[in-house]
BALOBA-1460 file (C-alpha; in Angstrom, 3 decimals):
// residues 85
<rec num="1" residu="m" x="-11.117" y="14.631" z="-10.363"/>
<rec num="2" residu="s" x="-10.408" y="10.853" z="-9.621"/>
<rec num="3" residu="k" x="-13.405" y="8.723" z="-7.526"/>
<rec num="4" residu="t" x="-11.578" y="5.108" z="-8.111"/>
<rec num="5" residu="i" x="-9.249" y="3.257" z="-6.934"/>
<rec num="6" residu="w" x="-6.743" y="4.161" z="-10.011"/>
<rec num="7" residu="s" x="-6.396" y="7.619" z="-8.541"/>
<rec num="8" residu="t" x="-2.591" y="9.017" z="-8.339"/>
<rec num="9" residu="g" x="-2.869" y="8.683" z="-4.461"/>
<rec num="10" residu="h" x="-3.655" y="5.379" z="-4.352"/>
<rec num="11" residu="l" x="-1.124" y="3.951" z="-6.841"/>
<rec num="12" residu="a" x="1.241" y="6.423" z="-4.999"/>
<rec num="13" residu="l" x="0.585" y="4.139" z="-1.657"/>
<rec num="14" residu="c" x="0.138" y="0.897" z="-3.895"/>
<rec num="15" residu="q" x="4.088" y="1.788" z="-5.260"/>
<rec num="16" residu="s" x="5.316" y="2.507" z="-1.819"/>
<rec num="17" residu="l" x="4.195" y="-0.923" z="-0.456"/>
<rec num="18" residu="v" x="5.833" y="-2.656" z="-3.394"/>
<rec num="19" residu="e" x="9.099" y="-0.599" z="-2.826"/>
<rec num="20" residu="a" x="8.888" y="-1.420" z="1.058"/>
<rec num="21" residu="r" x="8.620" y="-4.826" z="0.786"/>
<rec num="22" residu="k" x="11.266" y="-5.247" z="-1.592"/>
<rec num="23" residu="h" x="13.261" y="-2.927" z="0.503"/>
<rec num="24" residu="a" x="12.690" y="-5.709" z="3.680"/>
<rec num="25" residu="g" x="13.764" y="-8.158" z="1.393"/>
<rec num="26" residu="q" x="10.446" y="-9.828" z="1.110"/>
<rec num="27" residu="g" x="8.700" y="-11.646" z="-1.895"/>
<rec num="28" residu="q" x="4.902" y="-11.532" z="-1.584"/>
<rec num="29" residu="k" x="4.697" y="-14.978" z="-0.529"/>
<rec num="30" residu="d" x="6.889" y="-13.863" z="2.409"/>
<rec num="31" residu="l" x="4.628" y="-10.954" z="3.421"/>
<rec num="32" residu="a" x="1.487" y="-13.076" z="2.944"/>
<rec num="33" residu="d" x="3.095" y="-15.780" z="5.320"/>
<rec num="34" residu="r" x="3.782" y="-13.533" z="7.797"/>
<rec num="35" residu="l" x="0.400" y="-11.367" z="7.627"/>
<rec num="36" residu="d" x="-1.283" y="-14.921" z="7.775"/>
<rec num="37" residu="c" x="-2.934" y="-14.387" z="4.463"/>
<rec num="38" residu="h" x="-2.893" y="-15.828" z="0.636"/>
<rec num="39" residu="q" x="-0.355" y="-14.118" z="-1.768"/>
<rec num="40" residu="s" x="-3.158" y="-13.101" z="-4.084"/>
<rec num="41" residu="l" x="-4.077" y="-10.682" z="-1.495"/>
<rec num="42" residu="v" x="-1.064" y="-9.068" z="-1.356"/>
<rec num="43" residu="a" x="-0.861" y="-9.303" z="-5.044"/>
<rec num="44" residu="r" x="-4.199" y="-7.471" z="-5.438"/>
<rec num="45" residu="i" x="-2.793" y="-4.380" z="-2.731"/>
<rec num="46" residu="e" x="0.284" y="-4.080" z="-4.625"/>
<rec num="47" residu="s" x="-1.598" y="-4.054" z="-8.050"/>
<rec num="48" residu="g" x="-4.196" y="-1.525" z="-6.758"/>
<rec num="49" residu="q" x="-7.109" y="-3.879" z="-7.324"/>
<rec num="50" residu="r" x="-7.922" y="-3.648" z="-3.495"/>
<rec num="51" residu="r" x="-7.752" y="-0.602" z="-0.971"/>
<rec num="52" residu="i" x="-6.601" y="-1.008" z="2.410"/>
<rec num="53" residu="d" x="-8.010" y="0.737" z="5.257"/>
<rec num="54" residu="v" x="-6.195" y="2.331" z="8.140"/>
<rec num="55" residu="v" x="-5.932" y="-0.733" z="10.256"/>
<rec num="56" residu="e" x="-4.298" y="-2.765" z="7.381"/>
<rec num="57" residu="f" x="-1.859" y="0.138" z="6.626"/>
<rec num="58" residu="i" x="-0.647" y="0.045" z="9.898"/>
<rec num="59" residu="v" x="-0.328" y="-4.375" z="10.272"/>
<rec num="60" residu="l" x="1.808" y="-3.875" z="6.829"/>
<rec num="61" residu="s" x="3.827" y="-0.861" z="8.154"/>
<rec num="62" residu="r" x="4.704" y="-3.220" z="11.008"/>
<rec num="63" residu="a" x="5.093" y="-6.031" z="9.129"/>
<rec num="64" residu="l" x="7.665" y="-4.301" z="6.677"/>
<rec num="65" residu="g" x="9.395" y="-2.103" z="8.810"/>
<rec num="66" residu="f" x="8.360" y="1.177" z="6.922"/>
<rec num="67" residu="d" x="7.420" y="4.530" z="8.302"/>
<rec num="68" residu="l" x="4.127" y="5.439" z="8.181"/>
<rec num="69" residu="s" x="4.756" y="8.889" z="8.108"/>
<rec num="70" residu="e" x="7.156" y="8.844" z="5.353"/>
<rec num="71" residu="v" x="4.518" y="6.788" z="2.935"/>
<rec num="72" residu="l" x="1.667" y="9.548" z="3.960"/>
<rec num="73" residu="a" x="3.393" y="12.319" z="3.021"/>
<rec num="74" residu="i" x="4.134" y="10.622" z="-0.348"/>
<rec num="75" residu="v" x="0.368" y="9.597" z="-0.844"/>
<rec num="76" residu="e" x="-0.502" y="13.161" z="-0.046"/>
<rec num="77" residu="a" x="1.665" y="14.713" z="-2.240"/>
<rec num="78" residu="a" x="0.383" y="12.463" z="-5.062"/>
<rec num="79" residu="t" x="-3.461" y="12.599" z="-4.258"/>
<rec num="80" residu="e" x="-5.163" y="15.145" z="-6.573"/>
<rec num="81" residu="p" x="-6.679" y="18.094" z="-4.982"/>
<rec num="82" residu="d" x="-9.922" y="17.800" z="-5.720"/>
<rec num="83" residu="h" x="-9.825" y="14.120" z="-5.064"/>
<rec num="84" residu="k" x="-13.544" y="13.066" z="-3.667"/>
<rec num="85" residu="i" x="-14.437" y="10.039" z="-1.603"/>
């Protein structure tokens, strides 16, 4: 059981975001400019050092053009059955 940000579900989310950004042809700085934030924030999200909330997830999906349901399915499949909040 994992209660940390380093859970398999969270790591799957991070990896999906990195893949979506690369698929969109954007670097971290490009995405940061689009989101009006620092590149270091994008780096912390992608590396798993910072969690994102649902609203941020939606904003990222719009900025990168990925399907929310596809990424959620990946995260759901990777999340341990006994994961606690």
